C-alpha positions in Angstrom: 18.9 14.5 -19.6 16.2 14.6 -22.2 13.0 16.4 -22.8 10.3 15.9 -20.3 7.8 13.1 -21.3 4.1 14.1 -22.2 2.7 11.6 -19.7 4.8 11.3 -16.8 2.9 8.5 -15.3 0.0 6.3 -15.9 -2.6 5.6 -17.3 -3.5 3.2 -14.2 -6.9 1.6 -14.3 -8.8 2.4 -11.2 -12.4 1.9 -9.9 -14.2 -0.1 -12.5 -17.9 -1.1 -12.0 -21.1 -1.7 -13.9 -21.6 2.0 -14.8 -18.0 2.8 -15.9 -14.3 2.9 -15.2 -11.7 5.3 -13.9 -8.2 6.3 -15.3 -5.5 7.9 -13.3 -2.5 9.7 -15.0 0.1 12.4 -14.5 1.1 14.7 -17.5 3.7 17.5 -17.7 1.5 19.8 -19.6 -2.2 21.0 -19.0 -3.0 19.2 -22.3 -6.5 19.0 -22.9 -7.5 15.2 -23.7 -10.5 12.8 -23.3 -10.9 9.0 -23.0 -12.3 6.8 -26.0 -13.8 3.4 -25.4 -13.9 0.8 -28.3 -12.9 3.7 -30.8 -15.7 6.0 -29.6 -15.4 9.1 -27.3 -17.2 8.3 -24.0 -18.7 11.0 -21.6 -16.2 11.8 -18.6 -16.0 13.6 -15.5 -12.5 14.7 -15.3 -10.6 16.4 -12.4 -7.3 17.9 -12.5 -4.7 18.8 -9.8 -1.8 21.1 -10.6 1.1 20.0 -8.3 3.9 21.9 -10.2 5.0 23.9 -13.4 5.1 20.6 -15.4 2.9 18.3 -13.3 -0.8 17.8 -13.6 -2.4 14.9 -11.9 -5.7 13.8 -13.6 -8.6 11.5 -12.5 -11.0 10.7 -15.3 -14.3 9.0 -14.6 -15.7 7.4 -17.9 -19.4 6.7 -18.2 -20.4 4.9 -21.1 -24.0 5.3 -22.2 -24.9 1.6 -21.9 -22.3 1.0 -18.9 -20.0 -2.0 -19.2 -20.7 -5.7 -19.6 -19.4 -8.4 -17.5 -16.3 -10.4 -19.0 -16.3 -8.3 -22.1 -12.9 -7.0 -23.3 -13.0 -3.4 -23.8 -10.3 -1.0 -25.5 -9.5 2.2 -24.2 -7.2 5.1 -25.1 -6.2 8.8 -24.4 -7.3 11.0 -27.1 -5.5 14.4 -26.9 -7.0 17.5 -28.4 -3.9 19.0 -30.1 -2.2 17.1 -32.8 1.4 17.5 -31.5 0.4 16.2 -28.2 -1.4 13.1 -29.8 1.7 12.5 -31.8 4.0 12.4 -28.8 1.6 10.2 -27.0 1.4 7.8 -29.8 5.3 7.2 -29.6 5.3 7.4 -25.6 2.6 4.7 -25.2 4.0 1.9 -27.6 6.0 0.2 -24.6 2.7 -0.1 -22.6 0.8 -2.0 -25.2 0.9 -5.9 -25.3 1.9 -7.5 -28.6 -0.9 -7.0 -31.2 -2.4 -4.2 -29.5 -3.0 -0.7 -30.7 -4.9 0.6 -27.4 -5.0 -0.3 -23.8 -7.5 -2.9 -22.8 -9.6 -4.3 -19.7 -12.5 -6.4 -18.8 -14.9 -5.9 -15.9 -15.3 -9.1 -13.6 -18.0 -8.7 -11.0 -18.0 -12.5 -10.3 -14.4 -12.9 -8.8 -12.7 -16.0 -9.6 -8.9 -14.8 -9.8 -7.9 -12.1 -7.4 -4.2 -10.7 -7.1 -3.0 -8.9 -3.9 0.2 -7.8 -2.4 2.0 -5.3 -0.3 5.4 -3.9 0.7 7.1 -2.7 -2.5 10.6 -1.2 -1.5 12.6 -0.1 -4.4 16.1 -0.8 -2.8 15.4 -4.3 -1.4 17.7 -6.5 -3.4 14.7 -8.8 -4.6 13.3 -8.8 -8.0 9.8 -7.1 -8.4 7.0 -9.2 -8.0 4.8 -7.1 -10.0 6.4 -8.4 -13.1 4.4 -11.5 -12.4 1.2 -9.6 -13.1 2.4 -8.3 -16.3 3.3 -11.8 -17.5 -0.3 -13.1 -16.4 -2.0 -10.2 -18.4 0.5 -10.9 -21.4 -0.3 -14.4 -21.4 -4.1 -13.7 -21.3 -3.9 -11.1 -24.2 -2.0 -13.6 -26.3 -4.3 -16.4 -25.6 -7.5 -14.7 -25.6 -8.3 -15.9 -22.2 -9.8 -14.5 -19.0 -7.3 -12.1 -17.3 -7.3 -11.7 -13.5 -10.3 -9.9 -12.1 -8.4 -7.3 -10.1 -5.3 -6.2 -8.3 -5.3 -5.3 -4.7 -2.4 -3.5 -3.3 -2.9 -3.7 0.5 -0.3 -1.3 2.0 3.3 0.1 1.8 3.0 1.0 -2.0 5.9 3.5 -1.2 8.1 3.9 1.8 8.2 7.4 2.7 10.5 6.7 5.7 12.9 4.3 4.3 14.5 5.8 1.1 17.7 4.9 -0.5 20.4 7.8 -1.2 20.0 7.3 -5.0 16.2 7.4 -4.8 16.4 10.4 -2.8 18.8 12.1 -5.4 16.3 11.1 -8.1 13.4 12.5 -6.1 14.9 15.8 -5.7 16.1 16.0 -9.5 12.9 15.1 -10.6 11.1 17.6 -8.2 13.4 20.4 -9.7 12.8 19.3 -13.3 9.1 19.2 -13.3 8.8 22.4 -10.8 7.0 20.6 -8.2 5.7 23.2 -5.8 7.7 24.0 -2.7 6.6 24.9 0.7 7.9 26.8 3.8 8.8 24.5 7.0 8.5 25.3 10.6 10.2 23.5 13.3 13.3 22.5 11.1 16.8 23.4 10.8 15.7 24.6 7.3 13.1 27.3 6.4 11.8 25.9 3.2 11.8 22.8 0.8 14.2 24.3 -1.5 17.0 24.6 1.3 17.1 21.1 1.8 18.9 20.4 -1.4 22.2 22.1 -0.4 22.0 21.3 3.3 24.8 19.0 4.8 22.1 16.9 6.5 20.2 16.2 3.0 21.7 12.8 2.5 21.8 9.9 5.2 21.4 12.4 8.1 17.9 13.6 7.8 17.2 11.9 11.2 18.9 14.8 12.6 16.4 17.2 11.1 13.5 15.1 12.5 12.0 16.4 15.6 13.4 14.9 18.9 11.6 13.9 22.1 12.5 12.8 25.6 11.6 9.2 26.7 10.6 10.1 30.1 8.4 7.1 31.5 9.3 5.4 34.7 9.9 2.1 33.0 11.7 3.4 30.3 14.2 5.1 32.5 14.4 2.1 34.8 14.9 -0.6 31.8 16.0 1.1 28.8 17.6 4.5 29.9 16.2 7.9 29.2 17.4 9.7 26.1 16.6 11.7 23.1 15.0 9.8 20.0 13.2 11.0 17.0 9.5 11.5 16.9 9.6 9.3 13.8 10.4 6.0 15.1 11.7 4.1 11.9 15.2 2.8 12.2 15.9 3.8 8.6 14.7 7.4 8.8 18.1 8.7 7.5 16.7 9.7 4.3 13.0 10.3 5.4 10.8 12.1 2.9 9.9 15.6 4.3 8.1 17.8 1.6 4.8 17.2 -0.6 7.2 17.5 -3.6 9.4 14.8 -2.5 6.4 12.4 -2.1 4.8 13.3 -5.4 8.1 12.6 -7.2 8.3 9.1 -5.2 4.9 8.1 -6.5 6.2 9.0 -10.2 9.5 7.0 -9.8 8.0 4.0 -8.6 5.1 3.8 -10.9 6.8 5.0 -14.3 9.7 4.1 -16.4 9.1 7.6 -18.2 10.4 10.0 -15.7 13.7 8.2 -15.1 14.9 9.7 -18.4 14.9 13.0 -16.4 17.3 11.8 -13.7 20.9 11.2 -13.7 22.3 9.6 -10.4 25.8 10.6 -9.4 27.7 10.2 -6.1 29.6 13.5 -6.4 27.2 15.5 -4.0 27.3 12.6 -1.3 29.4 12.9 1.6 32.4 10.7 1.5 31.6 8.6 4.4 28.3 7.5 3.0 29.3 7.0 -0.9 30.1 3.3 -0.4 26.5 2.6 0.7 25.2 5.1 -2.0 26.8 3.0 -4.9 25.7 -0.1 -3.5 22.2 1.1 -3.5 22.5 2.6 -6.9 23.2 -0.9 -8.5 19.8 -2.0 -6.7 18.0 1.2 -7.9 19.3 0.7 -11.6 17.8 -3.0 -11.4 14.5 -1.7 -10.1 13.8 0.8 -12.7 14.7 -1.5 -15.7 11.4 -3.5 -15.1 9.3 -0.4 -14.4 7.8 -0.4 -18.1 6.4 -3.9 -17.4 4.7 -2.7 -14.1 3.3 0.5 -15.8 2.2 -1.8 -18.6 0.3 -4.1 -16.0 -1.4 -1.2 -14.1 -2.9 0.1 -17.3 -4.7 -3.3 -18.0 -6.2 -4.4 -14.8 -8.4 -2.8 -12.2 -6.2 -1.6 -9.2 -7.3 -0.9 -5.8 -5.3 0.3 -2.9 -5.0 1.1 0.8 -2.3 2.6 2.8 -0.4 1.0 5.5 2.2 2.7 7.8 5.1 3.2 5.4 2.8 4.9 2.8 3.1 7.7 5.6 5.9 6.6 8.3 6.7 3.6 10.3 4.6 3.2 13.4 2.1 5.8 11.9 -0.6 6.2 14.8 0.8 3.1 16.9 0.2 4.5 20.3 -1.6 7.4 21.9 1.6 8.8 22.8 2.9 8.7 19.5 0.0 10.8 18.1 0.5 13.4 20.8 4.2 14.0 20.0 4.0 13.8 16.3 0.8 16.0 15.9 1.9 18.8 18.4 5.0 19.4 16.5 4.6 21.6 13.2 7.2 19.6 11.3 6.1 16.2 11.9 2.5 17.0 11.5 3.4 18.5 8.1 5.3 15.5 7.1 2.4 13.1 7.9 0.1 15.6 6.0 2.2 15.6 3.0 2.3 11.8 2.9 -1.6 11.6 3.3 -1.8 14.2 0.6 0.3 12.0 -1.6 -1.8 9.2 -0.8 -5.0 10.8 -1.5 -3.8 12.2 -4.8 -1.9 8.9 -6.1 -3.8 6.0 -4.4 -6.9 6.8 -2.4 -8.8 9.1 -4.9 -9.2 6.3 -7.5 -10.5 3.8 -5.1 -14.0 5.4 -5.2 -13.7 9.0 -6.5 -17.3 10.1 -5.4 -16.1 9.8 -1.8 -13.8 12.7 -2.1 -15.9 15.4 -3.7 -15.6 17.6 -0.8 -11.8 17.1 -0.5 -11.5 18.0 -4.4 -13.3 21.3 -3.8 -11.1 22.1 -0.9 -8.0 21.1 -2.8 -8.8 23.5 -5.4 -8.1 26.2 -2.9 -4.9 24.6 -1.9 -3.3 23.5 -5.5 -3.4 26.5 -7.5 -1.1 27.7 -10.5 0.7 30.0 -8.3 1.7 27.2 -5.8 0.6 25.7 -2.6 -1.9 27.7 -0.6 -3.3 27.3 2.9 -1.7 23.9 3.2 -1.9 23.3 6.7 -5.7 24.1 6.6 -6.1 21.3 3.9 -3.9 18.8 5.8 -6.2 19.3 9.0 -9.3 18.4 6.5 -7.4 15.1 5.4 -6.6 14.2 9.0 -10.3 14.7 10.0 -11.3 12.4 7.0 -12.7 9.1 8.1 -13.9 7.6 4.7 -10.7 5.9 3.3 -12.2 2.4 3.7 -14.4 0.9 1.0 -16.5 -1.9 -0.5 -16.7 -3.2 -3.8 -19.9 -4.4 -5.3 -18.3 -7.7 -6.5 -19.3 -11.4 -5.8 -18.2 -12.1 -3.3 -18.0 -8.4 -2.2 -14.8 -7.0 -1.2 -14.3 -4.8 2.0 -11.2 -2.9 2.3 -10.5 -1.7 6.0 -8.8 1.4 7.1 -6.6 0.0 10.2 -4.8 3.4 10.3 -6.7 6.4 10.9 -9.7 5.3 13.0 -7.8 3.6 16.0 -9.1 2.5 19.4 -6.8 4.3 21.6 -5.5 2.8 24.9 -6.9 4.9 27.8 -4.4 3.2 30.4 -1.3 4.3 28.9 0.2 6.5 26.4 2.8 3.7 25.2 0.2 0.7 24.8 -0.6 0.0 21.1 -4.0 1.3 19.7 -6.3 -1.1 18.5 -6.2 -1.2 14.6 -10.0 -0.2 14.5 -12.3 1.5 17.0 -15.5 0.2 18.2 -17.5 2.5 15.8 -15.7 1.4 12.7 -15.9 -2.3 13.6 -19.5 -2.0 13.9 -19.9 -0.2 10.5 -17.7 -3.1 9.4 -20.0 -5.6 10.8 -23.2 -3.8 9.3 -21.6 -4.0 6.0 -21.1 -7.7 6.0 -23.7 -9.1 7.9 -25.9 -11.5 6.2 -23.7 -12.0 3.1 -22.9 -15.6 1.9 -19.3 -14.7 1.4 -17.0 -11.9 1.7 -13.6 -10.8 1.0 -11.9 -8.6 3.7 -8.5 -6.8 3.1 -6.5 -6.0 6.2 -3.2 -4.6 6.0 -2.2 -6.6 9.0 -3.0 -10.1 9.5 -5.8 -10.7 11.8 -4.4 -13.9 12.8 -0.8 -13.5 13.1 2.1 -15.8 13.9 1.5 -16.2 17.8 5.3 -16.5 18.7 5.8 -13.2 17.1 2.7 -11.6 18.7 3.8 -13.0 22.1 7.3 -11.1 21.8 5.5 -8.0 20.9 3.3 -8.3 24.1 6.5 -8.5 26.1 8.0 -5.5 24.7 4.5 -3.7 25.2 4.4 -4.6 28.9 7.7 -2.7 29.5 6.4 0.4 27.5 8.3 -0.4 24.3 5.5 -1.2 21.7 7.3 1.1 19.2 10.6 -1.0 19.5 9.1 -4.0 17.9 6.4 -2.7 15.8 3.7 -4.0 18.0 0.8 -3.8 15.5 -1.3 -6.7 15.4 -5.2 -7.1 15.9 -4.6 -9.0 19.3 -2.4 -6.1 20.7 -5.6 -4.3 22.1 -8.0 -6.1 24.1 -11.2 -4.1 22.8 -10.3 -4.5 19.2 -9.5 -8.0 19.4 -12.5 -9.0 21.4 -14.9 -7.1 18.9 -13.2 -8.7 15.7 -13.3 -12.3 17.2 -17.0 -11.7 18.4 -17.7 -10.7 14.7 -16.6 -14.1 13.5 -18.7 -15.7 16.2 -21.8 -14.0 15.3 -24.4 -16.1 13.9 -25.1 -14.1 11.0 -21.4 -13.8 9.9 -20.9 -15.0 6.2 -20.3 -18.7 6.3 -17.4 -18.3 3.7 -15.0 -15.5 4.9 -11.7 -15.0 3.0 -9.0 -12.6 4.6 -6.3 -11.0 2.4 -3.4 -9.3 4.5 0.3 -8.5 4.1 2.7 -6.2 6.2 4.8 -8.8 7.5 7.3 -9.6 4.7 6.4 -13.4 4.4 3.4 -15.4 3.3 1.2 -17.8 4.8 -2.1 -19.4 4.8 -4.4 -20.2 8.0 -7.6 -22.3 8.0 -9.5 -21.0 11.0 -12.8 -22.7 12.6 -14.8 -21.9 15.7 -14.3 -24.7 18.3 -17.6 -25.9 19.9 -19.7 -24.7 17.4 -21.9 -26.7 14.8 -21.9 -24.1 12.1 -18.7 -22.3 12.1 -17.8 -20.1 9.3 -15.1 -21.2 6.8 -12.4 -18.8 7.3 -9.5 -18.6 5.3 -6.5 -16.0 5.8 -4.2 -15.5 2.9 -1.2 -13.2 3.8 1.2 -12.4 0.9 4.0 -10.0 1.4 6.2 -8.4 0.3 6.2 -7.3 -3.4 9.6 -6.3 -3.3 10.8 -7.2 0.3 11.5 -10.2 2.6 12.0 -11.1 6.2 15.6 -11.8 7.4 15.8 -15.6 6.2 17.8 -17.0 9.4 15.6 -15.1 11.9 12.3 -16.2 10.2 13.4 -19.8 10.4 13.9 -19.6 14.1 10.7 -17.8 14.9 8.9 -20.4 12.7 10.2 -23.2 14.9 9.6 -21.5 18.2 5.9 -20.9 16.9 5.4 -24.5 15.9 6.7 -25.8 19.3 5.0 -23.4 21.4 1.6 -22.7 19.7 1.0 -25.4 17.3 -2.5 -26.8 16.3 -2.6 -28.9 19.4 -0.6 -27.1 21.7 -2.1 -26.4 25.4 -0.7 -23.0 25.4 -3.4 -21.9 22.9 -5.7 -21.7 25.8 -4.0 -18.8 27.3 -4.7 -16.7 23.9 -7.2 -14.7 22.9 -8.3 -17.1 20.0 -8.5 -20.1 22.3 -12.0 -20.7 21.0 -10.8 -21.0 17.5 -8.7 -23.7 15.7 -6.1 -22.2 13.6 -4.4 -24.4 11.2 -1.5 -23.6 8.9 -1.4 -24.7 5.2 2.2 -25.9 4.3 3.7 -24.2 1.2 3.9 -26.9 -1.4 7.5 -27.9 -2.3 9.3 -26.0 0.5 11.2 -27.0 3.8 9.2 -24.6 5.6 6.2 -25.9 7.5 4.2 -22.7 7.5 5.9 -19.7 6.3 7.2 -18.6 3.0 10.0 -16.2 2.9 9.9 -14.8 -0.7 8.8 -11.8 -2.8 5.6 -12.5 -4.2 1.9 -11.6 -5.4 -0.8 -13.5 -3.9 -3.2 -15.0 -6.3 -6.6 -16.1 -4.9 -8.6 -18.6 -6.8 -12.2 -19.3 -6.4 -14.6 -21.7 -8.2 -18.2 -21.4 -8.8 -20.2 -23.8 -6.5 -17.1 -24.7 -4.7 -16.1 -23.5 -1.3 -12.5 -24.7 -2.0 -10.2 -21.5 -1.7 -7.0 -21.9 -3.7 -3.9 -19.8 -2.5 -0.8 -19.3 -4.5 2.4 -17.2 -4.2 3.6 -15.9 -7.6 7.4 -15.4 -6.4 9.5 -12.8 -8.1 12.1 -15.5 -9.1 9.4 -17.3 -11.2 8.3 -20.0 -8.9 4.6 -20.4 -8.1 4.0 -21.9 -4.7 0.7 -23.2 -3.7 -0.8 -23.7 -0.3 -2.9 -26.6 -0.5 -5.6 -27.3 2.1 -5.2 -30.0 4.6 -6.9 -33.1 3.7 -8.2 -33.5 7.3 -9.4 -29.8 7.3 
């Protein structure tokens, strides 16, 4: 173990716009600092939240006097007030700078031509980290003095609260102890406090036994599947589910920063003998994951980054059905776990998207996060859960609308077990008003609006038997109301004629071109799904599902008449140079390339193995 770094994570460049830019970072001391832009100190609004004895989360909104100029490269840096802090920072930041740099840099690109996006980054998945491709692109741009990518959109599952490797859980708890992250009391669990987890026999690989249990008691469930106790949290990998806020905060630090790993020493000594083999296999993968973190940290400091949650940022199947919500939010432990994950999302992701939206939450948070520890935690969680402004729009050209498909759901009135719509009627109306009359728009939806139809059909069968939770039946077509409204938005005569959808979630990549049947002036809809950054679908299974989908729901299949998108022509672009006809199964970052005065949408997957796979438009489209 070595000393605690001054800057634990960051800087990460966040909301960037005509009037200024935002930087997120975490320090181990309440060290006063400011931002400089092009070697001059700039006016800043700075907010800090203490989450531990040696952990302070900062969000700094820089407001240069003359704002920012489009396409200009700016240099920025942190300037600490005390000389010893500045000296430490000068050493710590060296690996985060590109060759020839003395400071960090970025450019503001309001006219979008090169957009990066991706989702689903699981540290213990045995694939390289595709975020390294972002670092390589920026390094090339810096070296060649050429335009770098405009923006990076992280579209869900930036962390996995519900699916945690044993060695990662050990690292989380060691880091929490080293930084003195604030503990909390727990109600409804087999332990009374967060500190008691450390020595509890259920701590590793048996946390599913800590989680609340419920009885499946519907008639269909008893008849077809048998009634039995099952966890409220439905993730099949809940053996190491994160529980406390300190664990969630530590997870963010460990997946975004190389610096904090020097505070960690992974050993299998405290692991029960029956799990040691699994622990050691996972340790090898985690070691490979942390080796490239310096590149990820460097990249995130040099490009505007925007984020939105999906389920694993909180827990699998988050708000999937009305029944799920009733079970989870009526139990003190499960509600606290969801609240802790959402608190972590606000502090480490959501806050930086558009800081001005969170003024009231920051005020309330000052009563919860104190130097003495967490106060009135449940009251703050209630405020977070009532918050309905997680979505946001970026004033770019074309504008980017980032959907919240998790907290404003269209709940089924007919059954507790039917999937909720991803957005309710009011949220969809707000979305329509924001995009109506635009010439073009980029919409970010965590889940694809147009999914692989064969997979959706399987999900529908399970939903019929009341088992939506079994197959993760989360797609836009699963709820009749939501499906009809979103499809009607596309059919509206004032819908933007150029419509691009960016999505993830599914752990494979594909591109669909969608046109309205029987419409003379159909909008050009391109959906580019790219997932995951460090995750993939079981290869053999995906191959079978793709073949079934082409056989049953191909472009000219009569079965399309029986689907909700019967009035739309949905055509897949084949990935170039791959055997697959439609689906690419590889960890990747999506690259969307737009050209001025050209409606052609170029979609590329920047794979973690170094390949670049393009999805060229069909010549007959």
